[in-house]
C-alpha positions in Angstrom: 52.1 111.6 168.3 53.2 109.4 171.1 52.2 111.9 173.7 48.6 111.7 172.5 48.7 108.0 172.9 50.2 108.2 176.4 47.5 110.8 177.4 44.6 108.9 175.8 42.2 107.0 178.1 41.0 104.7 175.3 44.1 102.5 175.5 44.8 100.5 178.6 48.1 100.9 180.5 49.0 97.3 179.4 48.6 98.3 175.7 50.6 101.5 176.2 53.5 99.5 177.8 53.5 97.0 175.0 53.6 99.8 172.5 56.5 101.4 174.3 58.5 98.2 174.6 57.9 97.1 171.0 58.2 100.4 169.1 60.1 102.9 171.1 62.6 100.8 173.1 63.5 98.6 170.1 64.1 101.7 168.0 66.1 103.4 170.7 68.3 100.4 171.4 68.8 99.3 167.8 72.5 98.2 167.5 73.3 99.0 171.1 74.8 95.5 171.5 77.9 96.6 169.6 78.2 100.2 170.9 80.5 101.3 173.7 78.4 103.1 176.3 79.8 105.4 178.9 78.2 105.9 182.3 76.8 109.2 181.0 75.1 107.5 178.1 73.6 104.9 180.4 72.3 107.6 182.7 70.6 109.4 179.7 69.0 106.2 178.5 67.8 105.4 182.0 66.3 108.8 182.4 64.5 108.6 179.1 63.2 105.1 180.1 61.9 106.1 183.5 60.5 109.4 182.2 58.4 107.7 179.6 57.2 105.0 182.0 56.1 107.7 184.4 54.3 109.5 181.6 52.5 106.3 180.6 51.4 105.6 184.2 50.5 109.3 184.7 52.8 109.8 187.6 53.7 113.5 187.8 55.6 115.7 190.1 53.6 116.1 193.3 53.0 112.3 193.4 56.4 110.6 193.3 57.6 107.0 193.5 61.0 105.5 193.4 62.4 104.1 190.2 62.4 100.6 191.7 58.7 100.9 192.5 58.1 102.3 189.0 59.8 99.4 187.3 58.0 96.9 189.4 54.6 98.5 188.7 55.3 98.4 184.9 56.7 94.9 185.1 59.9 95.9 183.3 63.6 96.0 184.0 66.1 98.8 184.4 67.9 100.1 181.3 71.2 98.6 182.5 69.6 95.2 182.8 67.9 95.5 179.4 71.2 96.5 177.7 73.1 93.7 179.4 70.5 91.1 178.3 70.7 92.4 174.7 74.5 92.1 174.7 74.5 88.6 176.1 71.9 87.6 173.6 74.0 89.0 170.8 77.2 87.3 172.1 75.3 84.0 172.2 74.2 84.5 168.6 77.7 85.3 167.4 79.2 82.3 169.2 76.6 79.9 167.7 77.6 80.9 164.2 79.6 78.3 162.3 83.4 78.5 162.6 85.2 80.3 159.8 87.2 77.2 158.7 84.0 75.4 157.7 82.8 78.2 155.4 83.2 78.1 151.6 86.5 79.5 150.3 84.7 81.9 148.1 82.9 84.6 150.1 81.3 88.0 149.2 84.6 89.8 148.7 86.2 87.1 146.6 85.5 85.5 143.3 87.3 83.0 141.0 89.0 84.7 138.1 91.0 83.6 135.1 94.4 84.3 136.8 93.4 82.7 140.1 91.6 84.1 143.1 90.6 87.8 142.6 89.9 90.0 145.6 88.0 93.2 145.7 90.2 96.1 147.1 88.7 98.1 149.8 87.1 101.4 148.8 88.1 101.4 145.1 85.4 99.1 143.8 87.9 97.4 141.5 88.8 93.7 141.3 92.5 92.9 141.5 94.6 89.8 141.6 95.4 88.6 145.0 98.8 89.9 146.1 98.8 92.9 143.7 98.2 96.2 145.5 
């Protein structure tokens, strides 16, 4: 379906780039802030990114431009820069969270029971008294 949109002359290049950034890149990079990426993974993501940008701009084989010129023409950043910004944004979000000491003593995995604090054991789905394993 997306190849029909990229080939269509009814949508402007600006609209196609907005669609790409809002739908495809966000889906592709969902959760990438927490993943460990190797150089090979980054190369594959960068190739996917530039390949789609070339397809949107209709730049095919005989007519070639450098990746730097391509990114400038599209007004976007390289995949490495996009990933770095997403990670820094995530780190900022995590550091702005309230410190653990100010949270309520009863969280999602704990509840107050008759015999004191009861904690849910991992994986079993049962509630046990704290300290009993």
